[in-house]
N, C-alpha and C positions, 0 to 999 in steps of 0.2 A: 447851443451851437447854431440853431436856426431860428428865424423870425416867426414862422408859422407853426401852429400845433400840428399841421399836416406836413409830413415830410415824405417825399417820394424818392426812393433810391433807384436810379436807373442802372440797369445791368449794361455791360459793355455792348451787347448786341443792339440795344436801343440806340446808343450813340452811333453805332455803325449804320443803322437805318437812317439817321439824320445826315451823316456825312457822305454816304454813298447813295446818290439819288436814284440809281437803278434798282435799289432793293425794294421789296414788296411794300413795306410799311413806312416808307420815307414820308409821304404826305401826312399820314396819321401822326407820326412823331412830331412833325412840324406843327400840326394843329394842336397836339397835346402840349407842346412847349408854349405856344401862344396862349392857350387857355390857362395853363399853370401860372404864367406871368400875369395875366389879367386878374387872377384870383389871389395873387401873391403867395403862391404855394412854394414851399422850400423844396429844392431839388438837390440831391447829393449823388455822388458816384464814388465807388471804391477807388482809392488813389492808383492802384495798379491798373485800372481800366485805361488811364491816360496812355500808358505805354502800349497796351493792346490796340487802342484806337490809332495811335501814331503808326505802329507797324502795319496794321491791316489797311489803313488808308494808303500808305506807300505801296504796299504789295498789290492791292487791287488796282490802283491807278497805273502803276508800272505795267501790270499785265495788260490793261486796256490799251495803253500807249504802244506797247510791243505788238499787240494784235493789229493795231492801226498802222504799224510801220513808222511810228513817230517817236520812238524812245531814243532820243539823242541826249547829249549832256545838258543843254538848256531845259529840256523837258524834265529830265531827272531832277534838276535843281528846283524847278517849279513844283514838282510833285512833293519834294521834301518840304518846301515852304508851305504847301497846302496842308501837309500832315501836321506841321507845327501850328498853323492857323487853327486847325480843328481842335488841338489840345488847348490852345489859348481860348477858343470859343467855349469849350467845356468849363474852363475856369471862370469865365465871365457869367455863364448861365447857372452854374451849380457849385456846390461846395465839395471839395475833395475830402473823403473820409480817410484819415491816416490809418496806416497799418503798423502794428508792432507785434511783439512776441505773443501777447495775449490773444491777438486775432488768430495766430497760428494754432494756439491752444483751442480756441473756440472752433476753428475749422476742423480740427481733428475730432472734436466732439460731434460735429455734424456728419462725420464720415459714415457712421453706421446707417444713416437714413439717406445719405446723398454722397456717394463715393466719387467725388470730383473736387480736387483741391481748389481749383480756380473758382468754382461755384461755391464751395464751402467758405472761401474767403469773402465772397459776395454776401453770404448769409451772416458772417461775422460783422461785416460793414453795416448791414441792416441793424444789427443789435447795437453797435457802437453809435450809430447815428440816431437811434430811437426812431427808425423809419416806420411810418404807418403802413406803407405799401412798398413792395418791391415791384418795379415795372420791368418786365422781361418778356422775351419771346421763347425762352428756353423751356421746353415742355417739362423737363425734369424739375427745374426750379419752380415752375408753376405748381407742380404736384407736391413738392417737399419743403416749401418755405415755412418757417415758423411765424412769419408775418404774412399778412394778406398779399399774395402775389397775383398780379394781373397783367394782361397784355396791354400794350399802348392803347389799342382801340377801346378796351374795357375801361381803362383809367380815364380816357377822354370822355367816355359816356358817363362815368361816375361824377367827374368834375362838372360836366355840363348839367347833369341832373341835380347837382348839389348834394348828392348822397355821400360823397367821400368825406365831407366835413363832419360827419357823424361818427368818425372813428375814435377809438380810445386815445386819451392823451398820451404823450410820450412816457410818462411815469407808469401809466397802466400797461402800456406796451412792454416796458422794462420788466414789470412784475410778471407779466405773462411769459416773457422769454426766460426769465430766471426759473419759473416754475416748470416750464417745458424742458429746460436743460437739466433740471434735477431728475427728470424721468429717464435720462439717457444712461 
């Protein structure tokens, strides 16, 4: 599915850091994406994240425009175009990991250790993509992911230090995940 043996799956919150410049880790995520591109690292996202990004970009920007007294029809159309542009940018940068009924099955298996359907679908996407790392700022996912979960800042540090390329191959990751799932 991916060109590199290193595959980073970005959680929705990481994409929101990229597209909403007032968020705390905006600059770190931009630097991480530049570094990943330089090193030809594969990036993926759960397909359902595109909808979440689209909606949150619209909501956040409309809220901002409303607070500024600038939410009129042309601004609303511009915000909608912006949300579409963000989704198209995600598609250019990364590969969408599709979701099907088996992902819902896997998400339900993750429920015992992480009781959040949206996050559990992210974990299922990690498995489907053979992700070496989950990049997230979600504290619960950082603690409960069956693959190595790191913050954008930590992933940037790993890439810059060359440490991230010493991760298991996708096949080894798959074996690890299957063994882990059998313990559930």
